[in-house]
N, C-alpha and C positions, 0 to 999 in steps of 0.2 A: 540603373541608377535611380536613387530615390529623389523625389523632388525636395529642394532645399529651402530652409528657413534659418533667418538670423535671429538672435537673441541678445538683447542688452539687459544683463541681471546685476544683481548683487544687493547688499544690505541697504536698509532705508537710509535716506537723506544723503544719497551718492550722486544725484543728479541724473539719472538713468532716463527719465521723461524727457528732460530737456535736451539731452544727447540725441536721443532717438527722433525727437521732432527736428532737428537738424539734419541727421542721417538719412531718414528714411525717403524723402524727396530725390535724394542723390542716387537712390538705388530703387526708383518706381515702387517704394514700399507702402505698406499699410501696417498700421500698429494693432497687435492684438494685445489687449492687457492681461498678464498673468498676476493679477492683484485679486485676492479673495473679497476684498470690501469695496473696491471701485465699481463692482457690479450694482451697488445700491444706489438708487434715485435719492437725492437729498442729503446724502452723506458726503458731501464736496471737500471741505476744509479739511476735516480730520484724516481722511485719506488721500491728502495731497493730489486730488483728481486734476487733470488737465483743465485748463480754463476753456470757456467757449471758444476763444479765438483759435487755441491751439487744437481744439477738436475739429474746428473747420479748415485749418491749414492741413492738416493730415488725416485721413480716413481712419477712426478708432473702431474697435470691436470689444465687445463684453464690458462696455461702461455704460452705467444708468440703464441695466436690462431688467432688474426686478426691484419690488418695493421693500422697504425696511422691515416690514412684518413677516417676510418670508425667509425661510432658512435656504441655505446654499451649500451644496456639498462638492467635493472634489471630483466625484463621479459626474455630477451634473456640469463641472465646468470643463471636463474631458470632452464631453459631446458638443458642447458649444464651441470650444477652441479648435477642435478638427473639424467642425463645418465652417467656422471662419476661415482657417488657413486654406481648406481646399477650394473653397469660392475665391480667396484671394490668388492662389495659384492659377484657378481657371481664367482668371482675368490676365493672366500672364503678368502679375505684379509680385513684388517679394514682401512675404510675410515677416513682420518685426515684433517678435515677442518681447515684451518690455515689462519688467516688474520684480518684484522681490521674493517671489515664492519659489524655492528649488523643487517644491514636491509639483506645483502647478506645471513648472517647465518640463519636468520628466514625465508627468502624465499626458501633455499634450503632444510631445514628440517622440515619445518611447510606447512600445507595445503593453502597457498596462491593462489588465483586466481585473475589474472590480467584482466580487462575488456579491450575487444578491444577498440583501438582507445584512451586509456588512454594518451598515449605520444603526446604531442604537441610540434612541433618543435619552436614555438612562445614563448611557456613557458620557453624552455630550454633559449632563447635569453634573456628572462627577468631575469632569475635566475644568469646568469653569470655577469649581470651589473645592479643593482638595480636603477643606476641612469640614466638609458636609456631613450629613447624617446618611449612614450607610445601612440602616437597618432593614431598608427594603431591596437592597442591591449591594451584594459583597463582590469587589473589583477582583479579589484574589481568586474567588470562585469562578469568575468568569475567564480569568486568564487560564486558570487549570482547565476549562472547558475548551477554549480555542487553540491553545499553546502549552500543553503539559510539560514539553521539555523546557521552556522558560520558567514555568511556575516552580519545577523542581529547583532552579537554581537562584531563584528570588526570594529573599526573606519576606513572608507574607506581611511583615510590619514596615517594611519600606515600601511605604505607599507611592512615593514618587516614581520608583522603579517600576511597580506594577501598573501605575497608571501609563508610564511611557510606553510599556510593551503593549499595552491594549491601545493606546494612540496609534502605534506603528501599525499595527493590523487595521485598526478602523479606518486609517487614511490609506493604506497601500493594498490591503487583502493579503499581506505576506505575514506569516507568524514571526514574532521577534526573534526566535531562535534561528530562523534561516535568513533574516532580512538582510544582513549585511553582503553575504554571498549573492543570493537572487536579485538584489536591487541592482547590482552592478550588471547582471548578465541578462535584463530585459533588452531585447532588441530595440532597434529604432524603427519608426514609421516614416520618418523624415530625416534627410541628412541636415545636420545642425552646425551652424557656425555661431559660436557664442563667446561674447565678451563680458567679462565680469569686471565691474568696477569695486575698487577697495580703497581704505586709507587706514593709516596707523590709527591704533584705537582711540587715543585721546582726541585726535583730529576729527575723528567721525564722531566721537560723542559730544565734541563741541558743536559740529554741524547738525546733529540731531537735537540739542539744546536751542540753536537757532531757530530751528523750524518749529519747534513746539512753542516757542515764544511768538514766532510770528502767526501760528495758528490761533492762539488766544487773541492777539491783537486783530486778527482779520474775522473774528466773531465766533469761534468755536462754540462758546457756551451757548450763545443765541441760537446756532444751528440744532444744538443737541436739545434745546429747550422746545424749539418748533417741531422737532421729530418727535419728541415725547408726548406734545399736545395731540399729535395727529395720528400717531401709531402706538400700536402695542409692539415695540421692538422684537424681533424675533431672536432666539437664543444665539444665533450666529453673529446678527447685526450688534446686539448689545454688548458682545465682547470684544468690538474692535478697539484698538488701542486709542485711547482718548476719550471714547464716547462712554466706556464703563465708568471712567474715573469722574467724567463730568456729570453723568447720571447719580452718582454718589453725593456729588456736590449740589445738585440741584435737590435732592432728597435731604440736604442738611446733615450729611454723615460726616463730610470732611470740609474743610475751608478752601477757598480758591488756591491759596498758596501751597497746599498739601496736595491738591488737585494737578498742579502743574508739575510738582515733584515727583508725584506718582507716575505721571505719564512720561516724564522723562527717563525715570528708571526702568520703567516697564519697557520702552523703546530702546533702551540700550540692551536689556536682556533679549528683546527680539533680533537686535543685529547680530548678536552672538549666534542665535538658533539658526539665523538665515544662513550665516556663512557655514555652520556644521552641514547644512543641507546641501549647499552649492559645493562645498569641498569634496564631496563624493563624486561630483561629475568631472571628469579628467578632460571632457571636452572644451572646458571653458578656459580661454586666454585671459588671463587676471592681468589688469592694469591699475597700477597704484596712482591716486590722485594726489595731486598737490594741495597745499592750504589754499592758493587762489583758485584752483579749479573746484574745490568744495564750496567756495564762497561764490560761484557762478560765471567765472572767467574761463569758459570751456575751449577756446579757439585752440588752443595747444592740443586739448585732449582729442577734439574733433579730427586733427590731422593724424595724432598716433592711432586712432581707432579707425579712421578711413585708411591709412596705410595698410594695416593690418587685413582689412576686410579685402582691400583691393588684391594683396597678395594671396589670399586664400581663393577668393572668387574668380580672379582674373579679370582684367579690365574690360573684356568683352561681355561680362556679366553684369556690367555697372550701368 
């Protein structure tokens, strides 16, 4: 019998953190963040990082662990997440994995093995701006090198598909031509009980837009300004949603109104990608949120999720 973990996952702005804060104490739980940007110190508002009082209520792991001038990879996350999970289990507590990255969830709980040298700094440059200059680096030639089967099937002129195939390999170590099959067959390291929160698209987008407006009101622009003055933000950190757009605003490239609009649109697209990743994992029990729950009234949601967890875990485990 593998040791067990609980996960609360789903797209952004669905209230995962708030729910986990209420549920974790009921199961002697500690929270492990599966968010690629909450690892950065000082990047608080734009990442919807838990407040100090929340961090003190329930132990949190993988929050505020590196500086914004450092890059952070999924392979590094895997090592730290496994270490945190194992330490929590040794204390006879329950790990609660909470966040919006389907890939981070899989790499934490399943037996992913990242080949050495997968990460390529030139690749990261390509994915940040697909309209860039490729005279130094040809993405299609790279794809032919690592995955000739996919290269045969993809038109070299279809840059988005080429980069998508490269991204899958860079993130998982699995060639795109074998990804769908092998991704499903990776065996678990821990038994997973996972709850996914989702909402009808128009309601979710409204929730995202409210969150973005709230972030601006809470001082996102000043937060990014302070970071810009203090650090040369790493390639990873500067691509965080909200931060890239505000950096452009601070460089007088776009207006504040355009900045807010771009953050909202980019977050909508991100939420769609999150669901694409999560839908591959058949272990997730999906729970649809009501409009009231999306606005923070989570008492009924708590009851629904707790009933599911109790049924799966058994009351003696709670």
